[in-house]
N, C-alpha and C positions, 0 to 999 in steps of 0.2 A: 220938411221939404224933401221931395223925392230926389234920389240920386239918378242923374241922367244916364249913368251907365246901366242901371237896371231897366230903364225905359227902352234903351237901344238894344238891350240883350247882349251887350259885349262887356268883357271884363266884369262879370257879375261879382258882386261882393256877397260872400257867403255869410248868412246871419241865421241865428236861431238853430233849430235842430234839423233842418232840411239838408238834403244832399243835392248832388248835381247829377243829372242824367247824362251818361256817356253813351256813345254808339255801341251797340252790341250785335253779335252775330256769330255764326260758326266760323271755323277756321277756313272753310272754303270761300267765305265771303270777305276775307281780309283784302285790304288794299295796301300794298307794300310801299308806304310813303314814310320817310324818316320823320320822327316826331309824332306819329299818329298814336293816339291812345284810345283803347277800346276795351270792351268786356267780351271775353271768349265764352260763348255758351256751351262749347264742348268740354272745356276744362273747369268752367265756373270760376275762372280767375281773371282779374284785370291783366292787361298786357300792353306792351308798347313795342314799336318797331324802331330799332336803332340804326337803320339803314342797311343792316345785313340780316339780322334775325329778329324774330318776335321773342320778347322776354316776358315771362310770366312774373306777376307781382304777388308774392306770398310770404307768410311768416315761416321760418324754418322749424322743423320738428326738434324736440328735445327728448333724450332718453335719461330716465332717472334711476332705472334698475331693471332686474329681471329675475325670474325664478327658473331653476333647472329641475325638471321631473318632479314638480310639486313641492320643492323645497322652499326655504325662506327666501325673501327678496334680498338680492345681493348686487354688488357692482362688479364682483369678480369671483370665480370659483374654478374648480377642476372638473374636467370631463374625462371619463374613462373610455379610451378608444379601444380597449380590449373587450368591452362588453358588446353583446350583440344587439341588433335592432336600432331603432331611432330614439333620440332624446327629444323631449318636449320642452320648449323654451317660451315663456310668456314675458314679453317686453313691455315695460311700463314707461309712460312719458306724457307728452302733449304735442298737439298740432300734427298728429299722424294723418296722412291722406288715406281715408277709408275707401277711396275709389281705385287708386293705382299705386299706393305705397309698396315698396319692395324692401327685402331684408337680405343681406349677405354677411358672411363672416370672413373678415380679411386677415390673412396671416401676417403678423408683424415681423416674422423671421424670414419672409420671402416664400414664394410658392404660390399656388393657386387658391382662389377663394373657395370657401365651402358654401354651396347654395342650399336653399331650403328644399325639403321634400314637399311640404305643404305650408300654406300661409292663410291664416284667418284674421281678417281686419275687423276685430271685434268692435272697436270704436276709436275715436281720435286719440285715446290715451292708452290703448292696449291692443297689441298684436300677438297672436299665438302662432308659433312656427314649429315644425319638426325638422330635425337634421339627423343624418346617419352618423353615428359615433365614430365609425372607422374612417370617415373622411377626414377627421382631424389628425394631423401628423405631429409627432413629438418634435421633429426637426424644424417645423415651421411655427411653433407656438411662441408667444401667446397670440390669441385671435381677438380682434376687435369686432364688435357688433355695429354694423352700419345700416341705418334705416333711411331710405330715400323716398321723398314725396314725388308725386307726378311732376311737380314744378322743377325738379332737379335739385332742390334744396335738401340737405341731408343732415343727420345727426350721427355721431360716432361715439361709442363707449369703448375707450381704449383698454387693452389688456383684460378683456372680460373673461376669456376662457383660456385656461392653461391645460395642456394635455397631460394626463397621467399615464405613463407607460409603467406597468407593474414591474417591480424589481425582477431581473433575469437571473435565474440560478445558474451557478457554474456547472454543476453536475446534472446530467440527465436524470429524469425520474427512473426509479428502479433500485436495484441492489447496489449499495455502496461498497460492499465487500464483506470479508469474514472478520470476526473478532473471536478471541479466545479468553476464557476465564483465566485470571491471574496474570495476563500479559497486557501491557498498556496498548491502547489503540487510538488512532486519530483518523477522522473522516471529515470531508469538506461539505458542509451544508450551507455555504455562503452564497450570496447573490450580489449583483451590481445594479446600480440605479442610474438611468440615463441623465437625470438632472443632478446627480451627485448628492441626493438627499440622504440624510442619516437613516440607516436601516437598523431596526431592532428585531432580533430573532427570538423565536419561542417555538415550543412544540404545541401545535394547536389540536392535534388528534393523535391517538395511539400513544405509544410509550417507547422510550429508548431501553435497551438492555440495562439491567441493574449495574451500576458502577460508571455508566457513561452520562454525560451532561452536555448541553449546548451552551456555548458562550453567546450571551445576548448581544454583544457588540460585534463579534467577528463571524458568527455562524459556525465556528469550528466545533466539532463533536469529539470530545476527548474523555479519557478516563481509563480505569482498569476494570474490566468486567469481572463480576464475582457472583457466584451462585446462580447463574443462568442455566436453564435447560437448553440443550441443543435445539436449534430451529431458527425460524425467521421472526424478526421483530419489525413490524411495519408501523410507521409514524409519519406525521405531516409536519414539515417545517414551515412556519409563517415568517415572511420577511415583510415587516411593516414600516411604512414611511408616513409622514404627516399628510400625504396626498392619497394614500391607498395602500393596499396589501397585495402581496403575491404569496402563493402557497405551492408546495410541491411534496408529493408523497415519495418516501424512500423506504428501503429495507436494509437492515443489517443482519447478517446470519451469524449466529453463535455456533461455533464448531468445537467439539471436544478434542482434547489433545491426546496423543499417544502417551502411554505410561510404561514404567519399568526402568530399573537401574537408577543411577545417580544422574540428575539432569542439570546441565549447565547451558550457557549460551557462549558461542564463539562467533563474533561478528554478527552476521545475519542468520546464523544457523542455531538450531536447537540440537544439543548433543546429549545422547544417552550412553552412559558408560556402565557396563556390566562386569563386575568382578566375582559374581557368584551366579549360580544357575537360577533363572526365574523366567517369567514371560515378558515379552514385548507385545503390548496390546495396542492395536490401531482401531479406534472406534469407527463405527459406521459413518458418522458425519464427517470424518476426516478424509474419507475417500482414498483414491489411488494417488500415490506420490512417488517421486524418485528419492532414493536413499543412497548415501555413501556409507559403506560398511567396511570396518576393519576387524579382522579376527586374528588372534594370536593363540596358538595352542600351548599346552604345558611343556616345559623343558624336561629332558631326561635326567634321571638320577645317576650320580657318579658311582663307579665301581670301587671295590675294596682291594687294595694292594697292587692291582695291575697298573694303575696310574692313568688309565684312559679317561679323557673327558667325555661327558655326555653330549648328545645332540641338543641344539637349541630348539625351542618350539616353533612350529611352522607359522607362517603369516600369509594372510590373504587380504588384499585391498580390492574391493569391488565397488567402483564408483557408479553412480546413476543406475542403481538397480530398482526397477519399478515393482512396487508391492501394493496390493489393495488392502482393504480392511480385514481384520482378523486377529487371532492370537497366535503369536510365534514363540515357540519354546527356544530359549537360549540356554545352552549347556556349556559351562566354562570348564575347559580341560585342566585338571589338577596336574601339578608337576610330579614327576616320578620320584620315589623315595631313593635316597642314596644308600649304598651298601655300608653297613656300620658294624663296628666291633660290638659284641662278640660273635657276629655272624661269620660264617665261613667265607673265605676269600671267594669273590665272584662279582658279577655285574650288578649295577643298580637296576631300577625299574624305569621303563620307558615312560615318557610323558603322555598325557591323555589328549585326545582330540577335542577341539572346541568347535561347536556347531551352532548355527543360527541362520534363519531366513533362507534355508536351502543351500548353505555353504558349509564347508568343513575344512578346518585347518588341522594338519596332521601333527600329532605330538612328537617331540624330540626323542631320538633313540637313547638307550641306556649306555652308560660308560662301562667297559669291560673291566674285569679285575684279574684276569689271568695273564700269564706270560705267554709268548713274548709281548713286550709293551708296544702295542701298535696304536695307530691313530684312532682318535675318537670319531664317532659317527657324524654324519651330516645333520645339520639342523634344517629347519625350514619347511615351508608349505610345499605340498606335492610329494613329500616323502619324509618319513620319520628318520631321525638320525640313526645311523647304524650302530652296532656294538663296537667295542674296541677292536674286534677282530675282523671287522668288515668295513667296506667303504660306504655302506648305506645305500638306500635307493631313493629315487626321486621320480616316481611315476606321475604322469600327468593327471590332472583333475578332469575327468570326462564330464561332458554335459554342462560346462560352465565356462564363460568367456572372461572370468574375472582376472585381475592382475595377481599373479602368484609371486610371493617372495620365497626364497629358499637359501639355505646356508651351504657354503662349500664344505668339502671334506675337512675333517680335523687334521691337524699337522702330525707329523711323525718325527721321531728323534728330536724331541723338544721344540719342534716347529710350532708356530702359532696355528690356530685353526683358521679356516677360510674366512675372509672378510668380504669386502665388495667384490663382485656385485651381489653378495648375499643380502637378501631383504629380511630374512629371519637370521638368527645368530648362527655362526658356523660352529662345527663340532670342536671340542677341545683337543689340544695336542696331547700326545702320549708322553709319559715320562719314560726314560730309557736308562738302563744301567742298574747298578746295585745300590748306589748310595745317594748321590746328590743331583740327579738329572731331573729337572722339573719339566712337566709337559707345557706346551705353549697355551696361551690364553685362547678362549673361544672367540670366533670371529664376531664382530658387531654387525648389527643390521643397519642399513641406511635409513636416514630420516626422510627419504623421498624415493619415489619410483616414477618411471615414465612408461606410458603406454600410448601408442598411436600418436606420438608427437605431443602428448599432454603430460606435464609434470605434476605429480601429486606430492605435496609436502605434508607429512603427517602432523607436525606441530602446528602448521597453519590451518590445516583442516579441522583438527580435533582439539586444539589447545596445547600450550607449551607443556602441560603436565603429561602429555602422551609422548614418552620417549625423552630421556635426558639428552640434550644436545651437547655432544662432546666433540670438539674439532670438526664440526659440520656433520656429525653422525649421531644416530640415536640407537640405543640398545633395546633390542626387542627379544627378550628371552634367549639371550646368547648362550652358546655351549660353554660348559665349565672347563677349566684347565685340568689336564692330568698332572700327577705329581708322584715323584718317587724320592723325595728329599726327606730324610729322617724327621718324622713327626711334624711336618709342615704340609698342610692340606692345600689342594688346588683352589684357585679362585673361580667362582661361578660367574656366568654371564648375567646381565641384568634382565629384568622383566620389562614388559611394555610400559609399565607405569613407574619405574624407578631406574636409577642409574646402575652402574656395575654392581653385581651382587657381592656379598661378603664371601670370605673364604669358606671352604668346606670345613666342617667341624673335625677336630682331631680326637675328640672324645664324644661318646654318645649324646651327652646333654649340651654340647656346644651349639651355638646358633647355626641354623641351616643357611646355606647360601641360596640365592634366588637364581633364576635362569637355569642353564644347564648345570648339572651337579659337578662339584669339584672331584678330581680324581682321587682314588684311594692312595695311601702312602705305602710305607715299607712293609716287608714281610713279617715284621715283628707283630703285626696285627693291631697296632695302637692307633691307626688312623681311621678315617671314615670318608666315604663319598658324600658329597653334598646333595641335598634334595634339589630337584628341578623346580623352576619357578612356575607359578600358576598362570593360566592364560587370561585373556580379556576379550570382550566384544565391545566395539564402539560404533554407534549409529548416529548419523547426523542428517538433517533435512532442513529445508527452508519453509517458513510458514507462508 
């Protein structure tokens, strides 16, 4: 029996496989009546009017994965924003609108969307887009992929793209500095990562100088270079994370060190001490540098019988003297020989000059051996000590602006030799009288000098072995004491490298004193003047 609703054409009952025909037309043919249902021939979608807007009826798209630059299909990956050009991304899924579907990349960390450069709507399950890599910002990642159909329905794949900013190196590309064979060195090859990812370091090209290595966890380049030739060593440090790598090319320069003398370190300084004549060699790779230089000349030898002490060796301190590469002859002034029995009564031998790097320290004058018993000569730089019959001379050192030390006159009538402000040792005092009048001791040199408002402390500069510190003073080849006390020799001054010298010998084979020679003793001829102490040259510089 027929259904009356089918005959009347109202409230049709849908049966079988047939559909129902709804009104269709373009958007221009719409009649804005609430509850109206129609098919839009412009969008090819059914639509209805809700009293305000026309609403399309559609199934939303879905995104199942994507590939980046031809790689494997993934749901998330890293994009390198430091690489040039555009990246190609193929998006897979279903229900894509091949007519008007669009794609954007939305930053989940805030900021602006990244739009596509091109879009190819291959089919309802695949879109291919290109995007500029540098448009993705580290501060805004991760980025979601959003595909929107013409209906306005959209699919979003969250946290699809994470931006990889390569590790940033702390040091600029280029030379990290100098290294020296046998001296430990440290250089910084480290980097930082914006995401805080763990970095592993390695040398990816070139080679470090022999003896140096890179810490794989910190990027610190450390070690003690050994056996390397002078020159540049160029290498590439790789800083690798699980998201990508950064590289930077660096250079370390191996420099040869100066040679000569006994070498020690004092604080940040390298110190060369010369107690015998030889060369100070500055290699070509070391270049021009400022040096602090101390020179002490040999002390004079004591006289026989007269009792006059000898002059102390001269001293020069020359700070910040600029010297370039080359070979510099160092000549150490020997101390003068004391007058000894069975020689005839008379003076000792003057000390010898010490020279090096264009500077000269003057040797101490000899002690006299004749009567009357007068003061010993001056010690110190700028003038050799005089004989026992003179006050000595202290001419200026022309052509050099170094700081000069010098000793005062030796004392007379048993007075002590000059002391401060002598920087070299003072001359020894004369012995006076027939029997038991000793000459005064030679003056001691200070352990520091001042120039243009700057104080230079020898022990601090060159090490505590340079000058024995006694009551705030150091002995630098001081003049020896005169003596006229039966069979007792005068005491000598100290050298630059030892404290007060021993007494002058009273027989020929007794030990010699250092510094200025001790005075001769009585007229019986059984005494001897002490030998002058040897000089020294000390050079220091910073690497």
